[in-house]
C-alpha positions in Angstrom: 2.2 -6.9 28.6 5.1 -8.0 26.4 5.2 -11.3 24.4 8.6 -13.1 24.6 9.7 -14.8 21.4 13.0 -16.8 21.2 14.4 -17.0 17.7 17.0 -19.5 16.6 18.7 -18.2 13.4 21.4 -19.3 11.1 24.8 -17.9 11.9 25.0 -16.7 8.3 21.9 -14.6 8.7 22.6 -10.9 9.5 21.3 -9.7 12.9 18.7 -7.4 11.4 17.3 -10.1 9.2 16.6 -12.5 12.1 12.8 -12.4 12.3 10.1 -14.9 13.1 9.7 -15.4 9.3 13.4 -16.1 8.7 14.3 -18.0 11.9 15.0 -21.8 11.9 12.9 -22.1 15.0 10.5 -19.8 16.9 9.5 -20.5 20.5 7.0 -18.4 22.5 8.2 -17.8 26.0 6.3 -16.6 29.0 4.7 -13.1 29.0 6.5 -10.3 30.7 5.5 -6.9 32.2 8.0 -4.8 30.3 11.0 -5.0 27.9 13.6 -5.5 30.7 11.8 -8.5 32.2 11.2 -9.8 28.7 14.9 -10.2 28.1 15.5 -11.8 31.5 12.6 -14.2 31.1 13.6 -15.1 27.5 17.1 -16.0 28.6 16.0 -17.9 31.6 13.3 -19.8 29.6 16.0 -20.7 27.0 18.4 -21.9 29.7 15.8 -24.1 31.3 14.4 -25.6 28.1 15.3 -28.4 25.8 16.0 -26.0 22.9 19.4 -26.9 21.4 21.4 -24.3 19.5 23.8 -25.7 17.0 27.3 -24.5 16.1 26.0 -22.6 13.1 23.1 -21.0 14.9 22.5 -18.1 17.3 19.6 -17.0 19.5 17.7 -13.7 19.5 15.1 -12.8 22.2 12.4 -10.6 20.6 10.0 -8.6 22.8 6.7 -7.6 21.2 4.1 -5.4 23.0 0.7 -7.1 23.1 -1.5 -4.3 24.4 -1.7 -0.5 24.2 -1.9 1.5 27.4 -5.3 2.5 28.8 -7.3 5.6 27.8 -6.3 9.0 29.1 -8.8 11.6 30.0 
């Protein structure tokens, strides 16, 4: 599974520096099965939420794996 995090970062913050620790706001979205559905779910969650993004802010959807695959052998 993949955890969906929606980060709201300052426009002045470089893309690579937008992390949960540096974001102005961090919202946990619904879990997803893989990275592709994570991006779609993150965008859809943001669109349907009350999260407001100001003129000097931008949004980054971050996908973090929450589990490692099963044992082989």
